Each structure stands twice: as C-alpha cells, then as structure tokens.
C-alpha positions as CSV (number, residue, x, y, z in Angstrom):
1,M,-26.0,-4.2,9.6
2,P,-22.9,-2.7,8.0
3,V,-20.8,-5.4,9.7
4,V,-23.1,-8.1,8.5
5,I,-23.0,-6.8,4.9
6,F,-19.2,-6.6,5.1
7,A,-18.9,-10.2,6.5
8,L,-21.3,-11.5,3.8
9,V,-19.5,-10.0,0.8
10,T,-16.1,-11.0,2.3
11,A,-17.3,-14.6,2.7
12,I,-18.5,-14.6,-1.0
13,T,-15.1,-13.2,-2.0
14,V,-13.2,-15.8,0.0
15,L,-15.3,-18.6,-1.6
16,S,-14.5,-17.1,-5.0
17,V,-10.8,-17.0,-4.3
18,F,-11.0,-20.6,-3.1
19,S,-12.7,-21.7,-6.3
20,I,-10.2,-19.8,-8.4
21,E,-7.2,-21.3,-6.5
22,R,-8.7,-24.7,-6.8
23,G,-9.0,-24.3,-10.6
24,E,-5.5,-22.9,-10.8
25,L,-4.2,-26.0,-8.9
26,E,-6.1,-28.3,-11.3
27,R,-4.7,-26.5,-14.3
28,D,-1.3,-26.6,-12.8
29,A,-1.5,-30.3,-12.1
30,A,-2.7,-30.9,-15.7
31,D,0.2,-28.8,-17.0
32,V,2.7,-30.7,-14.8
33,S,1.3,-34.0,-16.1
34,R,1.6,-32.8,-19.7
35,K,5.2,-31.7,-19.2
36,A,6.1,-34.9,-17.4
37,Q,4.9,-36.8,-20.4
38,A,6.8,-34.5,-22.7
39,M,10.0,-34.9,-20.7
40,T,9.6,-38.7,-20.6
41,S,9.4,-38.8,-24.3
42,A,12.4,-36.5,-24.6
43,I,14.5,-38.6,-22.3
44,E,13.6,-41.9,-24.1
45,R,14.2,-40.2,-27.4
46,R,17.7,-39.2,-26.4
47,A,18.5,-42.6,-24.9
48,Y,17.2,-44.2,-28.2
49,T,19.4,-41.9,-30.3
50,S,22.5,-42.8,-28.2
51,S,21.6,-46.5,-28.4
52,A,21.2,-46.2,-32.2
53,Y,24.7,-44.7,-32.5
54,L,26.2,-47.4,-30.4
55,R,24.5,-50.2,-32.4
56,A,25.9,-48.7,-35.6
57,G,29.4,-48.6,-34.0
58,A,29.1,-52.2,-32.9
59,A,28.1,-53.3,-36.4
60,L,31.1,-51.6,-37.9
61,F,33.7,-52.7,-35.4
62,S,32.5,-56.3,-35.4
63,T,33.6,-56.6,-39.1
64,Q,37.0,-55.1,-38.5
65,E,40.0,-57.1,-37.5
66,D,41.2,-54.3,-35.3
67,V,39.7,-51.0,-34.1
68,T,42.5,-48.5,-35.0
69,P,42.5,-44.8,-33.8
70,E,41.9,-43.6,-37.3
71,L,38.9,-45.9,-37.7
72,F,37.4,-44.8,-34.4
73,R,37.9,-41.1,-35.0
74,R,36.5,-41.4,-38.5
75,F,33.4,-43.2,-37.2
76,V,32.7,-40.6,-34.5
77,A,33.3,-37.8,-37.0
78,E,30.9,-39.4,-39.5
79,L,28.1,-39.5,-36.8
80,R,28.2,-35.7,-36.7
81,L,26.8,-35.6,-33.2
82,D,24.3,-32.7,-32.9
83,A,22.0,-31.3,-30.2
84,N,20.2,-34.6,-30.0
85,Y,23.2,-36.1,-28.3
86,R,23.5,-33.5,-25.6
87,G,24.1,-34.7,-22.1
88,A,26.6,-37.4,-23.2
89,E,30.3,-37.1,-22.6
90,G,31.0,-38.7,-26.0
91,I,31.6,-42.2,-27.4
92,G,34.3,-44.6,-26.2
93,W,35.8,-48.0,-27.0
94,A,37.0,-50.5,-24.4
95,P,38.4,-53.8,-25.7
96,V,38.3,-57.1,-23.7
97,V,41.9,-57.7,-22.6
98,G,43.3,-60.7,-20.8
99,A,45.8,-60.3,-18.0
100,E,48.7,-61.4,-20.3
101,Q,47.7,-58.7,-22.8
102,V,47.9,-55.7,-20.4
103,A,51.5,-54.8,-21.3
104,A,50.7,-54.7,-25.0
105,F,47.5,-52.7,-24.3
106,E,49.4,-50.1,-22.2
107,E,52.0,-49.7,-25.0
108,R,49.2,-49.1,-27.5
109,L,47.5,-46.7,-25.1
110,S,50.6,-44.7,-24.6
111,A,51.3,-44.4,-28.4
112,S,51.0,-40.8,-29.7
113,R,50.8,-39.5,-26.2
114,V,53.2,-37.3,-24.2
115,G,53.4,-39.5,-21.2
116,N,53.0,-43.3,-20.6
117,K,49.5,-44.4,-19.7
118,S,48.7,-47.5,-17.7
119,V,45.7,-49.5,-16.7
120,V,43.9,-48.4,-13.6
121,P,43.6,-50.2,-11.2
122,S,46.8,-52.1,-11.9
123,L,47.0,-55.9,-11.7
124,E,49.3,-55.6,-8.7
125,Q,46.6,-53.6,-6.9
126,R,43.8,-55.9,-7.9
127,P,44.7,-59.2,-9.7
128,R,42.1,-60.3,-12.3
129,E,41.9,-62.3,-15.5
130,I,39.6,-60.2,-17.7
131,L,39.8,-56.4,-18.2
132,T,37.9,-53.9,-20.3
133,P,40.1,-50.8,-20.1
134,I,39.2,-47.6,-22.0
135,L,41.3,-47.3,-25.2
136,Y,39.6,-44.4,-27.0
137,L,37.1,-41.7,-25.9
138,Q,36.0,-39.0,-28.3
139,P,35.9,-36.0,-28.3
140,D,39.5,-35.9,-27.1
141,T,39.2,-33.4,-24.3
142,M,41.2,-33.0,-21.1
143,R,38.2,-34.2,-19.2
144,N,37.8,-37.4,-21.3
145,R,41.6,-38.1,-21.1
146,R,41.2,-38.8,-17.4
147,A,39.2,-41.9,-18.2
148,L,41.8,-43.5,-20.6
149,G,43.1,-46.7,-19.2
150,Y,40.4,-47.1,-16.6
151,D,39.3,-50.8,-16.3
152,M,35.5,-50.5,-16.2
153,Y,35.2,-54.2,-15.6
154,S,36.9,-53.8,-12.2
155,E,34.0,-51.9,-10.8
156,P,30.8,-53.9,-9.8
157,V,28.1,-51.6,-11.1
158,R,29.8,-51.2,-14.5
159,R,30.6,-55.0,-14.7
160,K,27.0,-55.9,-14.0
161,A,25.8,-53.6,-16.9
162,M,28.5,-55.0,-19.3
163,D,27.6,-58.6,-18.4
164,L,23.9,-57.9,-19.0
165,A,24.6,-56.1,-22.3
166,A,26.8,-59.1,-23.5
167,A,24.2,-61.6,-22.5
168,N,21.3,-59.8,-24.3
169,D,23.4,-58.3,-27.2
170,R,21.8,-54.9,-26.9
171,P,22.5,-51.5,-25.4
172,T,22.2,-51.6,-21.6
173,A,22.5,-48.7,-19.1
174,S,24.4,-49.1,-15.9
175,G,23.2,-48.1,-12.4
176,P,24.3,-44.8,-10.8
177,I,28.1,-44.2,-10.8
178,V,30.5,-41.3,-10.7
179,L,32.3,-41.0,-14.0
180,V,36.1,-41.2,-14.0
181,Q,36.0,-37.9,-15.9
182,E,34.7,-36.1,-12.8
183,G,38.2,-36.4,-11.1
184,G,37.5,-35.6,-7.5
185,G,33.9,-34.6,-8.1
186,D,30.8,-36.5,-7.0
187,A,28.4,-35.7,-9.8
188,V,26.3,-38.8,-10.5
189,G,26.2,-40.3,-14.0
190,F,25.6,-43.6,-15.8
191,L,26.9,-45.4,-18.9
192,I,25.3,-47.2,-21.9
193,Y,27.2,-50.2,-23.1
194,M,26.8,-52.0,-26.5
195,P,28.8,-55.3,-26.8
196,V,30.9,-55.9,-30.0
197,F,31.5,-59.5,-31.1
198,E,34.0,-61.0,-33.5
199,G,32.3,-61.4,-36.9
200,L,28.7,-61.9,-37.6
201,S,28.4,-65.7,-37.0
202,T,26.8,-67.2,-34.0
203,G,29.0,-68.3,-31.1
204,R,31.5,-65.5,-31.7
205,D,33.9,-64.2,-29.1
206,L,33.3,-60.9,-27.3
207,K,35.7,-58.3,-28.7
208,G,34.9,-55.3,-26.5
209,F,32.3,-52.6,-25.7
210,I,31.4,-49.3,-27.5
211,Y,29.8,-47.1,-24.9
212,S,28.7,-43.6,-24.0
213,P,29.2,-42.0,-20.6
214,F,26.5,-39.6,-19.3
215,N,26.5,-36.9,-16.7
216,A,22.9,-37.4,-15.2
217,S,22.3,-33.7,-14.4
218,Q,23.3,-32.6,-17.9
219,F,21.2,-35.5,-19.4
220,L,18.1,-34.3,-17.5
221,D,18.7,-30.7,-18.4
222,S,19.0,-31.5,-22.1
223,A,15.7,-33.3,-22.0
224,G,14.1,-30.5,-20.0
225,D,15.2,-28.0,-22.7
226,L,12.6,-29.6,-25.1
227,V,9.7,-28.4,-22.8
228,S,8.8,-25.3,-20.9
229,Y,11.1,-26.0,-18.1
230,E,10.8,-22.8,-16.1
231,T,7.6,-23.7,-14.4
232,V,8.4,-27.3,-13.3
233,G,11.0,-29.0,-11.2
234,A,12.3,-32.4,-12.3
235,R,14.1,-35.3,-10.7
236,L,15.5,-38.5,-12.2
237,R,15.8,-41.6,-10.0
238,D,17.1,-45.2,-10.6
239,G,14.0,-47.3,-10.8
240,E,15.8,-50.7,-10.4
241,A,17.7,-49.8,-7.2
242,N,16.0,-50.6,-3.9
243,D,16.8,-47.2,-2.5
244,G,15.7,-45.4,-5.6
245,A,18.9,-43.4,-5.7
246,V,18.6,-39.9,-7.2
247,L,20.6,-39.5,-10.4
248,A,19.8,-35.8,-10.9
249,Q,17.4,-33.1,-10.0
250,S,16.8,-29.6,-11.4
251,E,17.5,-26.4,-9.5
252,A,13.8,-25.7,-9.3
253,W,13.1,-28.8,-7.3
254,I,11.5,-28.2,-3.9
255,E,11.3,-31.0,-1.4
256,G,7.9,-31.9,0.0
257,R,5.8,-30.7,-3.0
258,P,3.4,-33.1,-4.8
259,T,4.9,-34.8,-7.8
260,V,3.9,-36.6,-11.0
261,A,5.9,-39.8,-11.6
262,R,6.6,-41.4,-15.0
263,E,8.5,-44.5,-15.7
264,V,11.3,-44.1,-18.2
265,S,13.2,-46.8,-20.1
266,V,16.8,-45.8,-20.8
267,A,18.7,-48.4,-22.7
268,N,16.8,-51.3,-21.2
269,R,17.1,-49.9,-17.7
270,R,14.0,-48.7,-15.8
271,M,14.3,-45.2,-14.4
272,L,11.7,-42.9,-12.7
273,L,11.1,-39.3,-13.7
274,E,9.4,-37.1,-11.1
275,V,8.0,-33.7,-12.1
276,Q,6.5,-31.1,-9.8
277,S,5.3,-27.5,-10.2
278,A,7.8,-24.8,-9.6
279,R,5.1,-22.1,-9.4
280,V,5.7,-19.7,-6.6
281,E,3.4,-20.5,-3.6
282,G,0.7,-17.9,-2.9
283,L,-2.4,-16.5,-4.5
284,S,-2.5,-16.2,-8.2
285,S,-2.9,-12.8,-9.9
286,M,-6.5,-13.6,-10.6
287,S,-7.1,-14.5,-7.0
288,M,-5.4,-11.4,-5.8
289,I,-7.5,-9.2,-8.1
290,T,-10.7,-11.0,-7.0
291,L,-9.7,-10.6,-3.3
292,L,-8.9,-7.0,-3.6
293,F,-12.0,-6.2,-5.6
294,G,-14.2,-8.1,-3.2
295,L,-12.7,-6.4,-0.2
296,A,-13.1,-3.0,-2.0
297,V,-16.8,-3.8,-2.8
298,A,-17.4,-5.1,0.8
299,S,-15.8,-1.9,2.2
300,L,-17.9,0.3,-0.1
301,L,-21.1,-1.5,0.7
302,M,-20.3,-1.3,4.4
303,L,-19.6,2.5,4.0
304,V,-22.8,3.0,2.1
305,S,-24.8,1.0,4.7
306,R,-23.1,3.0,7.5
307,L,-24.0,6.3,5.8
308,L,-27.6,5.2,5.4
309,T,-27.7,4.1,9.0
310,Q,-26.2,7.4,10.1
311,Q,-28.7,9.3,7.9
312,T,-31.6,7.4,9.5
313,L,-30.2,8.4,12.9
314,E,-29.7,12.0,11.8
315,D,-33.3,12.1,10.5
316,R,-34.6,10.9,13.8
317,R,-32.4,13.5,15.6
318,A,-33.6,16.1,13.1
319,I,-37.3,15.3,13.9
320,I,-36.5,15.7,17.6
321,W,-34.6,18.9,16.9
322,F,-37.5,20.3,14.9
323,E,-39.9,19.5,17.7
324,E,-37.5,21.3,20.1
325,Q,-37.2,24.2,17.7
326,N,-40.9,24.6,17.5
327,S,-40.9,25.0,21.3
328,I,-38.0,27.4,21.0
329,R,-39.8,29.4,18.3
330,N,-42.8,29.9,20.5
331,S,-40.5,31.1,23.3
332,L,-38.7,33.4,20.9
333,T,-41.9,34.8,19.6
334,R,-42.9,35.8,23.1
335,E,-39.5,37.2,23.8
336,L,-39.5,39.1,20.5
337,N,-42.9,40.6,21.3
338,H,-41.6,41.7,24.6
339,R,-38.5,43.4,23.1
340,V,-40.4,44.9,20.2
341,K,-42.7,46.5,22.8
342,N,-39.8,47.8,24.7
343,T,-38.2,49.2,21.6
344,L,-41.4,50.8,20.4
345,A,-41.8,52.3,23.9
346,N,-38.4,53.8,23.6
347,V,-39.2,55.1,20.1
348,L,-42.5,56.6,21.3
349,S,-40.7,58.3,24.2
350,I,-38.0,59.7,21.8
351,I,-40.8,61.0,19.5
352,S,-42.7,62.6,22.3
353,L,-39.6,64.3,23.8
354,T,-38.3,65.3,20.4
355,K,-41.7,66.8,19.5
356,R,-41.8,68.9,22.7
357,R,-38.2,70.1,22.3
358,S,-38.4,71.0,18.6
359,D,-39.3,74.5,17.4
360,S,-39.8,73.4,13.7
361,L,-40.7,70.3,11.7
362,D,-37.2,70.2,10.2
363,E,-35.6,70.2,13.7
364,F,-38.1,67.5,14.7
365,A,-37.2,65.4,11.7
366,E,-33.5,65.8,12.0
367,G,-33.5,65.0,15.7
368,L,-35.8,62.0,15.3
369,D,-33.7,60.7,12.3
370,G,-30.4,60.8,14.2
371,R,-31.8,59.1,17.3
372,I,-33.6,56.4,15.3
373,R,-30.3,55.8,13.4
374,A,-28.5,55.5,16.8
375,L,-30.9,52.8,17.8
376,S,-30.5,51.1,14.5
377,A,-26.7,51.1,14.7
378,T,-26.8,49.5,18.1
379,H,-29.5,47.1,16.9
380,D,-27.1,46.0,14.1
381,L,-24.4,45.2,16.7
382,L,-26.9,43.2,18.7
383,T,-28.0,41.3,15.6
384,Q,-24.4,40.4,14.8
385,S,-23.9,39.0,18.3
386,E,-27.3,37.2,18.0
387,W,-28.6,39.3,20.8
388,G,-25.9,38.2,23.1
389,T,-23.4,40.3,24.9
390,T,-21.9,43.4,23.1
391,P,-18.5,45.0,24.1
392,I,-18.6,48.6,25.3
393,R,-15.9,49.5,22.8
394,S,-18.1,48.3,19.9
395,V,-21.0,50.4,21.0
396,V,-18.9,53.6,21.4
397,E,-17.1,53.0,18.1
398,V,-20.4,52.6,16.1
399,E,-21.8,55.9,17.5
400,L,-18.6,57.9,17.0
401,A,-17.9,56.4,13.5
402,P,-19.2,59.6,11.7
403,Y,-16.6,61.7,13.6
404,A,-13.7,59.2,13.5
405,R,-12.8,60.1,9.9
406,D,-12.3,63.9,10.7
407,E,-8.6,64.5,11.2
408,D,-9.3,67.9,12.9
409,Q,-10.8,66.2,16.0
410,K,-9.2,63.5,18.2
411,L,-11.1,60.6,19.7
412,E,-9.6,58.5,22.4
413,L,-11.3,55.3,23.7
414,V,-9.7,53.7,26.7
415,G,-11.0,50.7,28.8
416,P,-10.9,47.0,29.3
417,H,-13.0,44.4,27.4
418,T,-16.4,44.5,29.0
419,E,-19.6,42.9,27.7
420,L,-23.1,44.4,28.1
421,A,-26.6,43.0,27.9
422,P,-28.6,43.9,24.8
423,N,-31.0,46.4,26.4
424,D,-28.1,48.1,28.3
425,A,-26.1,48.3,25.1
426,L,-29.1,50.1,23.4
427,S,-29.4,52.6,26.2
428,L,-25.7,53.3,26.2
429,G,-25.7,53.7,22.4
430,L,-28.5,56.2,22.7
431,A,-26.6,58.2,25.4
432,I,-23.4,58.2,23.4
433,H,-25.3,59.4,20.3
434,E,-26.8,62.3,22.2
435,L,-23.4,63.3,23.7
436,A,-21.7,63.0,20.3
437,T,-24.5,65.1,18.6
438,N,-24.3,67.8,21.2
439,A,-20.5,67.8,21.0
440,A,-20.7,68.1,17.2
441,K,-23.1,71.1,17.4
442,F,-21.8,73.0,20.4
443,G,-18.9,71.1,22.0
444,S,-15.4,70.0,21.2
445,L,-16.3,68.2,18.0
446,S,-17.6,71.5,16.5
447,V,-14.2,73.1,16.2
448,P,-10.8,72.0,14.9
449,G,-8.4,70.6,17.6
450,G,-11.2,69.4,19.8
451,S,-11.1,66.0,21.4
452,V,-13.3,63.6,23.1
453,T,-12.1,60.9,25.6
454,V,-14.3,58.0,26.5
455,R,-13.0,55.9,29.5
456,W,-14.6,53.0,31.0
457,S,-13.7,50.6,33.9
458,Q,-15.4,47.9,35.8
459,V,-16.4,49.0,39.3
460,N,-17.2,45.4,40.3
461,D,-18.5,42.2,38.8
462,T,-21.9,43.7,38.2
463,L,-21.3,47.4,37.4
464,A,-19.2,49.3,34.8
465,K,-18.4,53.0,34.9
466,I,-18.3,55.0,31.7
467,E,-16.9,58.6,31.5
468,W,-17.4,61.1,28.6
469,V,-14.9,64.0,28.7
470,E,-14.7,66.8,26.1
471,S,-11.8,69.2,25.8
472,G,-10.3,71.7,23.4
473,G,-13.8,73.0,22.3
474,P,-15.6,76.2,23.0
475,T,-16.2,77.4,26.5
476,V,-19.2,75.6,27.9
477,C,-21.9,77.3,29.9
478,M,-25.0,76.0,31.5
479,P,-27.9,75.8,29.0
480,R,-30.7,78.2,29.5
481,R,-33.3,75.5,29.0
482,R,-33.2,71.8,29.1
483,G,-32.9,70.1,25.7
484,F,-34.1,66.8,24.6
485,G,-30.6,65.2,24.8
486,T,-30.4,66.2,28.5
487,D,-33.8,64.8,29.2
488,L,-33.2,61.6,27.3
489,I,-29.9,60.9,29.1
490,E,-31.1,61.8,32.5
491,K,-34.5,60.2,32.2
492,I,-34.8,57.5,29.6
493,V,-31.2,56.2,29.8
494,A,-31.0,56.5,33.6
495,H,-34.4,54.7,33.8
496,E,-33.3,51.9,31.5
497,L,-29.9,51.5,33.2
498,R,-31.4,51.8,36.6
499,H,-28.6,54.1,37.8
500,P,-28.4,57.9,37.9
501,V,-26.5,59.7,35.2
502,E,-24.1,62.6,36.1
503,L,-24.1,65.2,33.4
504,D,-21.8,68.3,34.1
505,F,-21.4,71.4,31.9
506,V,-18.0,72.6,33.0
507,P,-16.3,75.4,31.1
508,E,-13.5,73.1,29.7
509,G,-16.1,70.8,28.2
510,V,-19.1,68.5,28.9
511,R,-18.5,65.6,31.2
512,C,-20.9,62.7,31.6
513,T,-20.6,59.7,33.9
514,L,-22.8,56.6,33.5
515,L,-23.1,53.5,35.5
516,V,-24.1,50.5,33.4
517,P,-25.0,47.0,34.8
518,V,-22.9,44.0,33.9
519,R,-25.3,41.1,33.8
520,E,-24.9,37.3,33.6
521,P,-25.9,35.8,30.3
522,S,-28.6,33.8,32.0
523,E,-30.4,37.0,32.9
524,F,-31.0,38.1,29.3
525,E,-30.2,35.4,26.7
526,L,-32.9,34.5,24.3
527,R,-32.5,30.8,24.9
528,K,-30.5,28.5,26.9
529,K,-28.5,25.6,25.5
530,G,-29.6,22.1,26.1
531,P,-27.6,18.8,26.0
532,G,-25.8,18.4,22.7
533,G,-25.8,22.1,22.0
534,R,-29.5,22.3,20.8
535,G,-31.9,24.9,22.1
536,H,-34.8,23.9,24.2
C-alpha cells in the first residue's frame, strides 16, 4: 500500500509537471512569435530609414553639376545620423565613369590624400567600359578608406543590384557580399544602392550611385536591441538566393531548435528572419518546485502509510503478546505462590527458633528484626536482578554494609565472579548475617583492629566454596549452649543449600565453611524466553 500511494502521487506530480512544461512551451512560443514580429518591424524600419536618407541624397545630387567633397560632407553632416542608422558603415558616393575617364578619376581620388589612390581592379587586370568606383565614403575612418577606389560594378552581385536599382529608380539591396572594408575578414554584409540621374527630366543619363554598406551581423544586432534580445536567438538569411545563404546570426543561436520565420523586405530585397527561443533547456522553476513538492508529499504519504501499516502489525503482535503474557502471568502466579510459601516457611522457622533461644521480649524482637532485615536485603538484590542470578560478592557486601563504614575493623572480600540462584542467595545472605551479627557481638568486629575475611572459590561447575575467617578479635571459646545463629546456620541454611556447614570456634576467631550449589538458569528462572525475546 505505501508503494501504491507513492506511485499514485508521483504519477499525478509528473502529469502536473508535464502540463506546466507544456504551458511554458506555449508561452515561450508566443513570446518568440511576438519578438520575431517586433524584430521584423525593427529591421524594416532601419532599412526604410536608410532608404529615405539615400533618396534625399539622390534628389540633392541630381540637381548639382558636380558632387564635390565639400557638398558630400555637408550633406552627410546635415543628416545627423543617430542610433536609428546603427549597423551601417556610413554613406558613400560612386560616380559612373567611362574607361577613358579613369585617369581623371584617380587624380581626383588622390587629391588631398597622402598617397596616390587608384581604381581597383585596374583596367589592365580586367578591361571594361563602365566603372562605378567609390569616390567618397563618410565617416572618413581607416576602415572606410580601404573601400575608396573600389569599382563595385566589377563584381557580379553588386553589379546586379546597381542595374536593378537603376532600372527601377529606387533603393535596392544587394545579395550577400563581403565588404571591402573588412580587409582580409570574411564577415558577410550587403549594400543598398540608390541611383542618381542627371537633372529631373525624363530620359536623363545615370550620374552615379549613393549607397550605404552594411555589416549584416551589426545590422541584426541593432535591430535586436529594440526588443528583449536575451531570451531569443535570431538569424537573417537571404530570401532570394536559392541556397538561402546566412547573412548573420546571433550568439544565442542554437542549431536544431524550432524557429519562427518572418519575411522581411530590405530595400526591395526579400530576406528571411528566423527567431528561436534561447531559454535554457530543462525544467522551469515552477516545474521544479512542483516536482520537488510532489515528491515530498508522496514520500510523506508513503511514510505515514508505512507507519500505519507498521502500527497495525504492531497491534497484532501486541495482541499475541498479551495473550502470551496472560499465560505467563498464570505461571508466575503459581511460581510466586510457591516462593512466598518457601519464604514464609523460612520466616516461621526463624520466628520459632528465635523464640526458643530468646530470654526476653526485647532479645526476641532484636533478633527477629535483624534476621528479617537480612532476608529483606537479599530480597532487594534478587528483585534488582529480576530473580535471576546474583553474584556472591553482592550478597556478602549487602550483609556486611553496616560494618564497612567502621574504620576500626577491616573487611576483606576475595573471590571470582560467581552467580547464585535466588533461593541459594537468600540462604547465603542469612548465614552471612548471622556470622556478622555474632562477630559484632562477641567476635572480631566487636573490638578495634579486628578483621573478617570472606573468601570464595568455585570447586567445580556446580559447587562453590565460601569461607568465613575472623581474626584480631577476642579469644574464642566453645559456647556453653547452642544459640539461634548456630542452629540457623547448621540446620536451616544447610538444609536449604543441601550441603553440610562447617562451623569452628577456634581461639583465633570463628571460622565457617559453606558449600553453595551453582545452578544452571534453566533450573530456577521464573520464565523462559521464547522466539523474538517474548516470554511464553
């Protein structure tokens, strides 16, 4: 179920992302189409502005007998070319010259210049009757000076555009060419020609051409500046060439992407503007947010479903566990009844023996109180171990705790770590209590400098030996009558431990040796562990 929920929410998220991306693509396509139209208008506007300047120049020059340098410079200066003319290299004048006039033209071209200028290509290189070499080109820059003297009519593409312009008497753009200004470069450009005729009457002679050269890449960039150009790529192609030669393309152009094409008219020449989105491929921010949010929700729902499933399984296991615990409780109740009866039997025996050995009520109360406390202290140890095994050292330390704080006596406990069964620990605790009580009243713990040493060792895997040795106390003599402690140790403790107890009253101090069984846990544990750690 958690996996099914995760898959369902993930599928919904993926569909949402798909819808968002589809909407983004549609919005992007609409944006590209809008910007393509805006760029088309910008390009045509720039071409129209250039054509208007050239028409004005043609009208002026046709009324002049000669186009002098001063006239041409004043005309260009009066135009005050602004940002609307960006992308153009300037405005030039190329008169029509016959072969016999080339020498005079070269003399005029070289006037006011440092070196002599000549027509390129020369007549010797390429004989021809009609030439249209460039006489002026403003602004007068180092780049534009490279073009002076170049016979544009000698090159087929330029010649075709000039012939068409002269025939139609209107501005006409050429096909793709490399401007002479580029020197050894290969940047593609084009020119717009406007014919200039003698006078204003019909049937007049062609005087020359006023023209503007354009670097195609700069021309495209200048048009792109009018729109938000960062998110689109643009390419300008020649629409009249069979191969659709590329004039220019922006840096953001990526091959293979879908494009929006618009036809552009530049000075009576058809060109093709292609615009594409430059948006980085990949999911949009909204899609990423939706995807991450959807995956987070899917993961959360899967986790909640998983937790609920686990809780259901835990509830089932809990029911089974409670059923098992009910069975265990019944077993524990029977076991507890058995142990309570044993403890009460020990208490009754202690009361009976204490009563017989006491000469007064105070002596009876005092003896009974100490022995009951000894049983209680050992019971506390067994409770802490959940009625499991209890170390010998812990039993001895609990019973000798009241005497451990007395600096006048010395207690020494020596032996390995050995675990005892609960009933055996109770019997041992009772024996140690009686020995300690006797030592505190009559033995080594009754005087300063006395000491008690308790040593234990493991005789074998099933039997431990415990030795009580007193020293440094009063001289010990055999008691005239048997006390309760002696009877308790030799009868009750020996009976419970199922081994005889050796109790010696030597002059140096009392010595007692006990043999205590070391049992396997399976012989006395309250419950055994079933599979998975649960009781049964």
